C-alpha positions as CSV (number, residue, x, y, z in Angstrom):
1,M,110.1,78.1,114.6
2,A,106.2,78.7,115.2
3,G,104.0,81.5,115.6
4,N,100.5,83.1,115.3
5,I,99.6,85.3,112.4
6,F,97.3,87.3,114.6
7,A,99.8,87.8,117.6
8,G,100.7,91.3,118.7
9,L,98.4,93.4,116.3
10,P,98.4,96.9,117.0
11,K,95.7,98.9,119.1
12,L,93.4,100.8,116.9
13,P,92.9,103.5,116.2
14,M,96.5,104.3,115.6
15,A,98.1,107.8,114.6
16,P,97.6,109.0,111.1
17,E,101.2,109.1,110.5
18,A,102.2,105.6,111.9
19,A,103.9,103.3,109.6
20,E,102.9,99.9,108.5
21,R,104.1,97.0,110.6
22,L,106.4,94.6,108.6
23,E,107.9,91.3,110.3
24,I,109.9,88.8,108.4
25,L,108.5,85.4,109.5
26,L,110.9,83.4,107.4
27,D,114.0,84.3,105.5
28,Q,115.7,81.7,103.1
29,P,117.7,81.8,100.1
30,G,115.3,82.7,97.3
31,L,112.4,83.0,99.6
32,R,111.1,85.6,102.1
33,I,107.7,85.6,103.9
34,E,106.5,88.5,105.7
35,R,103.4,89.7,107.9
36,I,102.4,93.2,107.0
37,V,99.8,94.9,109.3
38,S,98.1,98.0,107.8
39,S,95.5,100.1,109.5
40,G,94.8,103.3,107.2
41,Q,98.1,103.4,105.6
42,A,98.6,103.9,101.8
43,S,101.3,104.1,99.4
44,P,102.5,108.0,99.1
45,P,101.3,109.9,96.2
46,G,102.7,109.1,93.0
47,F,104.8,106.1,94.6
48,W,104.8,102.9,93.1
49,Y,106.4,99.4,94.3
50,Q,108.6,97.8,91.8
51,Q,110.2,94.6,92.8
52,A,112.8,92.5,91.2
53,D,111.3,89.2,92.9
54,A,108.0,87.8,92.5
55,E,105.2,88.1,95.4
56,W,102.2,86.2,96.0
57,V,100.2,88.0,98.8
58,V,96.8,87.3,100.7
59,L,94.8,89.5,102.7
60,V,94.2,87.6,106.1
61,S,92.0,90.1,107.6
62,G,90.8,93.5,106.9
63,A,90.1,95.4,103.6
64,A,92.4,97.1,101.2
65,R,92.6,98.7,97.7
66,L,95.5,97.7,95.6
67,R,96.2,99.4,92.1
68,F,98.6,98.0,89.4
69,E,99.9,100.7,87.0
70,D,98.8,99.1,84.0
71,E,95.0,98.8,85.1
72,I,92.6,101.8,85.2
73,E,90.6,100.7,88.4
74,A,92.1,99.7,91.9
75,R,91.2,96.1,93.1
76,R,89.1,96.0,96.2
77,L,90.4,93.2,98.4
78,R,88.9,91.7,101.4
79,A,89.9,88.9,103.8
80,G,90.8,85.8,101.8
81,D,91.6,87.4,98.7
82,W,95.1,86.8,97.1
83,L,97.2,88.1,94.2
84,H,100.3,87.1,92.3
85,I,102.5,90.1,91.4
86,E,105.1,89.4,88.5
87,P,108.7,90.8,88.9
88,G,108.8,94.3,88.0
89,R,104.8,95.0,87.7
90,R,104.4,98.3,89.2
91,H,101.7,98.5,92.0
92,R,100.7,100.6,95.1
93,V,98.1,100.3,98.0
94,E,95.5,102.9,97.4
95,W,93.7,102.4,100.7
96,T,93.7,100.2,103.9
97,D,90.8,99.8,106.5
98,A,91.5,102.3,109.3
99,D,88.9,100.6,111.6
100,A,90.4,97.1,111.6
101,P,93.8,95.7,111.0
102,S,94.6,94.5,107.6
103,V,96.8,91.5,107.9
104,W,98.8,90.7,104.7
105,L,100.7,87.7,104.3
106,A,103.4,88.2,101.4
107,V,105.5,85.6,100.0
108,H,108.5,86.8,97.9
109,Y,110.6,84.7,95.9
110,L,113.0,84.4,93.0
111,K,111.6,83.2,89.8
112,D,113.2,81.2,87.2
């Protein structure tokens, strides 16, 4: 199995109501790797992700702001920035760049 993280990126600008594009690159017991492509999307008002698994995520290209519920300020992310998200830690995407694709690589795994 092989591929390219930048293959098949959506043409911009996308319609404001368009959803992020999520593609599962690898799915094994206890491990899932996803490519997520955002282009102006954000989490709905009042919505927080809260996952049972741990997540390591890197912003490969683009720009975004991600906020954790237990932090006052959203974190500004640019290409190359990565975060580790502990299981159950509530977080949301506050903003993604509408002028360039924000390509995320997310690694979800079960933590001992």
